[in-house]
N, C-alpha and C positions, 0 to 999 in steps of 0.2 A: 449334315454334321453329326458326328457320333456323339453319344451321350457323354463320354468322358471329356471330349473337347468342349462341349457345351458347359459342363460343370466347371472346368478350368476357367473358361471365359467369364462365367457368372461370378466365380470366386475372385478373379482379378478385378472385375468391375466393382464388386462390393468392397474389397480392400482399398482400391483407389478412391472410392467415394468416402470411406471412413477417414482416410488420410487427408483428403481435401477438407473435410469438415473439421478435423483437428487443427489443421494449419489455419483455417479461417477463424476458429475460436481462439487460438493463441496468438493471433496477430497483435503486436504490441504498438505499432506505429499507425497513427491516424493521419491520413493525408490532409485532413482539414485543420490540423493544429496550427498554431501561430508560426508565421515565417520567421526566420532568424533575424531579418532586418526589421520586422515589426514586433519584436519581442523584448521584454524587459528581463534581463538575466539577474536572478536572485540566488543567494546562498543560504543554506541552513545547516547547522551542525547538530548531529544526532548521536546518541550512544549506540543505538541499534537501528538498523534499517533492513532487518531480515525480510526477504521477499520482494523488496523494492528493486526495480531494474531500470536501466536507462530506457527511456521511452514511456515509463509509467505516467499516468495522468496526474495533473495538478488540477484540483477542483476548488471552486468557491461557490458555496450555496448549492452544491450538487451538480454544478455545471462545469464542464471541462473548459479551463481557461489557459492551459499550457501543458508542458510535459517535462519530465526529468531529462536533463541533457548530459549530466556527468556525475560520477560518484568517485570519491577518493578518500584517503585517510590523511589526517593532519599529523603534526608532530606529537600530539597528545593521544593519538590513536582513536580519535573521534571520526565518525563518518561525515564527510563534507559533501553535501548534496547540492548540486547546481541545477536550477530549473528555470525554464523560460516561460514567462506568462505574457499574455496579450497586453500591449501598452494601453489599450482602451480602458482597462481596469486600473483605476488609481488606488493603490493599496496604502493605507496609513502606515506610519513608521512603527507602530506597536502591533503590527499584524503578527499572528502566531501561525505556526505550521505544525501539523501532526500527521503521522502516518497511520492510515486506516486500512481496513480490509474489506473487500467486496464480499459480504457474506462471511460464513464461518471459515471456509478454506479458499476463498477467492483471491484474486490478485490484489496487490497492495497499491495504494495511491496516496498522494500528498493532499491534505485538506488545509486550505488557508482560511483563517478566521480574521477578518479585519478588526482593528482596534478603533479607538476614538480620536486619535491624533489628527490634526488637520494637515500636517506636513505628510508628503507621500514618499514612498520608497523610490529610489533611482536605480538604474542598472548598475549591478555590481554590489549593491547593499546586502547586508546580512540580516536575516531574520533571527533574532536572538531568543525568542520564545518558541521553543520546540518541544514536541512530545514524541518519544520513541515509538517504534512499532511494538505491538503486543504479539508475543509468540504464543500460539495456541497451546503448545505443550506446557509452557510455564503457567498459563492460565488454568489448565486442567490440573496441574500439580497443586496449585493454590486451592482450588475448589476441593480436591481430595483431602488435603491436609486440614482444611477448615472443617470438613465433615468428620474426620477422625477426632479432632479436638472436641467437637460438639458431642460425638458419640461417647468419648471418654468422660466428659462432664455429666452426661446423662447416666452413665453407669455408676459413677462415684456418687451422684445424687440419690440413685436408687439404693445403693448400699447403706448410705447414712440414714435413710428413712427406715430401712428394715432393722437397723441396730437399735 
């Protein structure tokens, strides 16, 4: 085999391996998730669901118990997220749902926090206590603006002391 053909083959194998790794890392659907027949369908309304996609995980105590099955807008332009959770998990009526991020720039997922009610949610029920997704750029803007305010206060304090 000539050197040029060998380099082409090595390049093609390398690119194929990298693409395979990217596909594997971005796989959204877990085959071990709850089956549709063995799942409780719940709904939560959020103002922001940036980064959440159908197939995103639903976690309780850090353990995957379901996945997001559908997302749509209601008449008030709120994001209505439908997710399926395992029926084995009995969630109290006052359960809350929040959208969290895996690390700083990781994928989004829904976190359920059970409440103290004795009655449990049934299929089709709505979780009314929800917390929206935090957008990293909004968070960085807030940190920068707080820093500027603190810096302005420090400068004005230094001027008043020197006068």
